[in-house]
N, C-alpha and C positions, 0 to 999 in steps of 0.2 A: 224255033228250037225251044223245047221246054225241058224242065228237070224237076225232080222231086227231092226236096231237102232230106238229107240223111237223118238229121236230128232236129226235132222240133222243140221249142221252149215250152216248158210246162211250169205252172206255178208251184211253189214249194208246198208241201203238205202242212196243214195247220199244226202249230205247236201247242202243247197243253199249257194252260196259264200257270205262271210261277206260283209256288205255295205262298200263302199269305203269312207275313211275319206275325208272331204271337203278339197279342195286344199287351201292352205294358201299363201298369198302374204305378206311377212313381212312389206314391205313399205306401202301397203294399210292398213294393220291393225294398224301400228304405226300412220299413218296420220289420220285414222278414230278415234283412241283413243284421238288424239290431240284436237278433238272437245269437249272433256269432256262429251260427250253424250254416250260413250261406243260403237260407231259405229264400231270400229275394232273388238270388241268382237261379235257384231252382224254378221259381215262378216264371222267370224269363227264359227258362230252358238254356241257361248258360252253364252247362255242366262242367266245363273246364274251370271256369271261375269258381264254381261251388267247391270243386275238389281242391283247388289251390288254396281257397279260404280255409278249408278244414285242415289242410297240411300246415299252413302258417299258424293257425290257432293252436293246433296240437303241439307244434314246436315251441311256441311261446309258453304254453302250459308246462311243458317239460322243463324249459329253462327256469320257469317260476318255481317249480317244485324242487329242482336241484339247487339252484343258486339262492332262492329265497331273498332276492334283492328287490328294493323298491323300483328300480329302473325296469325290472321285468313287468311289474304291474303297470307302469306308465306305458311301456311298449304295447302291452295288450290293450290298454285303453285307447291309445292312438290308433291301433289297428281297428278297433271297434268303430271309432269315428270315421276312419277312412272307408271302411266297407259300407257304412250307412250312407255317407256322402256319395261314394262311387255308385252305389245302387240307385240313388235318387237321380243323379245326372245321367246314368246309363239308361234309365227308364225314360227320361225326358227326350233322349236322342232317338228313341225307338220310332219306327215309321208309324205305328199305331199306338195311340195313347188314349186311354179312357178309364174312367173309374170302374173298378171291378170289386163289388161288395164281397163276393165269395173269396177272392184272393186276400182282401183286407182281413176278413174274419180268420182265414187260415193263418196269415202272418201274425195277427194278434193272438190267436189261440196257441201259437208256438212261442212267440217272443215274450209275452207277458208272464207265463209260468216260469220261463227260464230266468228272466230278470228278477221276478219275485223270489224265486228260490235262491238266486245269488244274494239278493238283499237280505233275506231272512237268515241265510247261513252266515253271511258276514256280520250281521247283527249279533247272532249267537256267538260267533268267534270273539266279537268285541266284549260280550258279556263275560265269557270265560276269561279273557285277558284282564277284565276288571277284577274278577275273583282272584286271579293269580297276583295281581298288583296288591290287592287288599291283604292277601295272605303274606306277601313279602313285607309289607309295611308293618304287619303284626308280628313278623319274625317267625311265622308258623310254616315251616317247610313241609310238614305233612299235608296241610290243607293246600299249599301251593302245588305240590305234586299231584294230589287228588284232582284238583281243578284242571290241570293241564292234561290229565288222562281222559277228560271228557271229549277231547278233540277227536275228529275222524277225518278221513281223506277230504271230504267236502270243505271243512274248515281250512285245511292246509292249502286247498286250491284257491279259495276266494280271498284268503288273508295270509298268504305265505310269510311275509315279513313279520306280521304280528305273532303268528304261531311260532316262528323261529325265535323270537324274543322270549316267549314262554319256555321254549325248550332250553334256551340258554339259562333261564332262571332255575329250571330243574337241575341242570348240570351243576350250577353253583351250589344248590342245596346238596347235591351228591358229594361235592367237595367238602361241604361242611360236615356231612356224615362221616366222610373219611377222616377229617380232622378230629372229630369226636372220638373215633375209634383209636386213632394214634395217641390222642391225649389220655385216653383210658389206659393205654400201655404206659404212658408217662407217669401214671400214679404209682407204678411199681418202683419208681425211682430212676427210670431210664431218661436221662437228660437229653439224649439225642431225640427220643420220641417227643419230648416236650418242645424242643426247638422246632422239629418238623411240624408239629401240630399248630404252633403259633405262626409259623411261616405260612401255612395254608390258610389260617384265619385271616392273616394280613393280606394275602392275595385276593381273597373273596371280598374283604373290606374295601379293597381298591376299586371294585366294581360299583357303579352308581346304584344307590338305593338299597344296599345290603347292610347298612349299619345295624338294623334291628335284628336281622337273621343271625349275624355274627354275635351280637350282644346276647341273644337268647341262647345260642350254642355255648358261648363261654360261661354264662351264668349257670347253665345246667351242669357244666363240668365243675365249676368252682363250688357248686352246692355239695359235691361229693367230698369236699374237705370239711373237717379233718377226717382222715382215714382211721380205721381201727388200730393200726400200727402207728404210734406216734413218731417213731424214728423214720418211717417212710414218709409221713407227713412232713417232717422237717426237711427231708431231701427235696421234696417238691417245693415247699415254701422258700427254701434257700435259693433254688433256681429262679423262682418268680421274683424274689427280692433283688437278685442280681441282674434280672432282665432289663435291658436298656429301654427307657421310656420311649413310646412312639406317639404320644399325644393324641390318642384316639381311644375307642372303647376297650381296647385290649389292656389299657392301663388300669382298669378297674380291679385287676388281679392284685394290685398293690394293697388295696383296702382289705382284701381277703387275707393277705399275708399278715397285715397288722392285727387283724382280728383272730387269726388262727394260730400263728407261729408261736407266741409265748407259751401257751398251754402245751402245745405239741413239744416244744423244746424241753420244757420241764418234765413232761411225761416220758420223753425219750431218755432223759438223763436218769430219771428214777428207774426205768427199766434196765438201763446199762449198769446201774449200781446193783440191782438185783442179780444181774448176770456176772457180777464181780469184774466188769470191764472198767476198772477204776480210771484209767487215763481218758478213755472216751467219755465216761460220765462227767469227769471234771471239765473236759473241753465243752461239753454240752451245757453244763451249768454256767460256765463262763460266758458262753455265747449269749445266754439270756441276759446276764448282767450287763454285758457290753452293748448289745443291740437294743435292749428294751429296759433301760435303767429305771424307768418309772412304773414298770409293771408290778402288780401286787405279788407276783411270785418271786421277786428278786430276793427277799429275805430267806425264803426257803432255798433258793439257788445258792446263796452265799453259804448257808449251812451245809448244803450238799458239797460245795467246793471244799470246805474244810474236812468234811467226812471222807470225801474221795482222796484228798491229799494225805490224810492220816492213813488210809488204807494202802495208798501207794508207798508211803514211807515204811509202813509196817511190813509190807510184802518184800520190800528191798532189804530191810534189816534181816528178816527171816532167811532170805536167800543167801545173804552174806554169811550169816552164822552157819547155815547148812553146808556151805562150801569152805568153811574155815578161812574166810577172807575178810572178815570184819576188821580185824586189827590192822590190816594193810590198807583198808579203804573204809574208815569209820564213817557211819552215816547216822542221821538223826531220825527219831520217831517222836514227833511233836506231841503225841498223845501220852507219852510217858510222864510219870510223876517226877518233879525236879529232885535233884540230889541235894537233900536238905536234912534238917534235924529228924532224928528217928532212925528206924531201921530201913535200909535200902537194899532190897534183894537184887541179885544180879544173875547174869549168865556168863559162861566162861568159854574161853577159847585159848588154844595153845597147849603147853605142857600141863597135864593134869595130875602129875605125881602127888602133889600136895593139895591142890584145890579139890580133888575128888574126895578128900577126907573131911571137907567142910560139911556142916549139917545140911540136911535136905531143906530145912526151912530157910536157909540162906539163898537157896537157888530159886530163881523164877522158873515157872513151868513153861513160859513162853515169853517172847519178846514183848508181848502186849502188856505184861504185868511186871516187867523188869524195870529197874531204875538205872543200873549201871551194867556195863560190859567189862569184864575183867580179862585182860590179856596177859597170860603168864608165860614166861620163858623158862628154859632149863635152869635148874638150881645151880648155884655156884657157892664157893666158900664165903661165908659171912665173917662177922667179927670173931676173932679168936677168943676162946674162953680160958683154956688151961693146957699146959703141956705136962704129960706124964710119961715115966719110963716103963717100957714093957720088955719082958724077957721071953725069948723064944722057947717054946716047949720042946722042940726038937734039938735045938742047939742052945742050951742054957747059958753058954758063955756070951751069946748075942743079946745085948741089951740096947734098945733103941728108944728115943724120945718121940712121942706122937703128940702133936698139937691138935686140939679139938676146936672146931669152928661151928658157929651157928650156921644153919642152912639159909642161904640168901636166895630168894626167888625174885628176879626182876619182874616187875608188874607195872602195867599201864591200865589205868581205870578211866573209862569214858562215860560221861553222863549221856545216857541214851536220848534224853529229851533234846539235847543240842548237838550231840555228836562230838562234843569237845572233850579234850582230855582234862581230867580233874586231879589225877595223881599219876606221877611217873616216879616210881620209887623201887626200892628193894625191900621186900618183906623179910625181916630177920626172924627165923624160927629157932627158938631156944630148945634145949633138951639136956639130958644128963650127959656130963662129960666124964672122962676117965673111968670107963666101966672096968670091972675086975678082969674082964677077959675080952679080947677083941679077935675077930676073925678076918682073914684076908686071904688072897690067892697069890701064889707065886709059882713060876715055872723053873726057877733056879734054886734048888735046895741048898746049894753052897752059899748062896747069898740070901739067906732066910731073914729078911728085914721087913718090917711093916712099913706102910707109907708114912711119910713124915707128918702128914696132916690128914685128918679125917673129919667128916661132918658128923655132928651129933645125930642121934636117931630120935627124932621127936615123937612124942605121943600125939594122939588126936587132940588132946587138950592143948598141947603146945602149939599145934598148927592153928587151931581155932583162935587161940589167944593172939597169935601173931597177925592173923588176917582180920580180926574183929574190927579194928579201927577204920578199915576201908568201907565197912557196911553200916557201922553204927556211928552216927554223928550226933 
C-alpha cells in the first residue's frame, strides 16, 4: 500500500542580510558632542539622544538667563562633560569602530568655532566687567553705565553671573542718581528730602565696593553749597550739623558745614535785618556767636545783635505808644539818650489838656529821639492860693467865698533808655487868682452860688514854667 504525503517540507526562503550598523569613531563622536549641539550623536545617527541633548542644553540656558546663578553654569559644564564622555563610551561600544577622517573634520569644523566663539565672547564679557569695575573704583557712574551697555545677548549667555553683577552695579548707580535728585530737592530747605537722600546714599554705601561712587555723588552735591540764598544755605547746614555721625564717607559733610555755615549765617542775618525781621535776625546773629565763637564774623554778629535788639525795643515802644499802653506797661529802648543834664525831649501819653500846650521843641518826633515818656493823668486841685468873695449878678444879696487852687497834674516820667520811673509827682501849675469876674453854670437859679473852689486858669507860660523842670536838668 502506498500513499503520497499531503505536505512536503520545503526550506525557508533566504532572508536579506541585516543592515550594517554605522561605523563609529569615538574621537569624532566625543569632539562632536563637545559642541553641546549633539553633533556626535548625529554622526552615530542616535537621533533621540541628539534631540534630548538639545532639549537639556536649551533648558539649562534658559535657567542660566533667568536665574543668572553660578550653579547654572556649573550644571551646564557638568552636562558638557557628561555628553562628551557618554559619546566616547557609546562609540566604543558600537559594533564597528574605525577612524573616520571625514567625521573628525566635520566634528572639529563645528565644535572648534563654537568653543572659540564661546571663549572670545566670555573674554569680551570679562573685559567689559573690568571696565565696569574700573569705573566703579573711580566713582564714575556714567562710564560704568556706558560700559555695561556694551553687553549683548551672547555676553549674557556665556557669562550670566558676571553680567548680572554689572547690572546690579548699574542699578546701584541708578539709586545714586535718585539720591542726587532728592538731595537737590533738599537744597530748597526740605529736611525730609535731605534725610531720604542720605538714607539712600547709606544703603548704597553698604554694598561692597561703592565707597567711591557714594563719595563722588556726595561731593558733587556738597559743591553746590553755599547757595545763592544764605538763609536756605543755613537751613541745609543746620540739618547737616545735627545729622548723627555714621563714621563713613557721609561724615565729610561736617567739614563742608564748618567751611560754609558761618558766612551763610551772617549773610542770612544781614538779609533778615534788611527785611526788618528783627527777632529772626537777632536769633541768626546769636547762632553764629554761639556755634562759631572763633569765626572772624563774630564781631559783626555781636554788633548785629545789638542793632537787632535796639530795633526790637524801639518797635515795641512805638507799638505801646500807638496803643496808649506804655504807661501801664513801660518798656525800655536802650538806644535812647540817658536822662541827664541838659534838655531831655519826651513823648506824652494820657490826659493832654495841659501837656499839649507845651512847646513843640519839647516833644520828640519819634521814640527814637525821645529821652523820657511823660504819663499825665487828669488834673486835680493843687495848692490853695487865695480865697475871695463874689457877689451874684442875678441875686446881689448872694455873696460866696471861692478858694482858688493851682492846677495839679499827676505825672509819671519814665526814662526811655531803661524803662524805669524817674519822677512820680504832681506838677503844680500857677496862674492868676481872684479874677474880677468868674463864670460858672448852675441849674437851680434859686441857689445861685459859685463853686467853693476853683482852679486857676494858667497861661501857656504858666504851664511851661510848671513842667520845665521835668525836661531841663
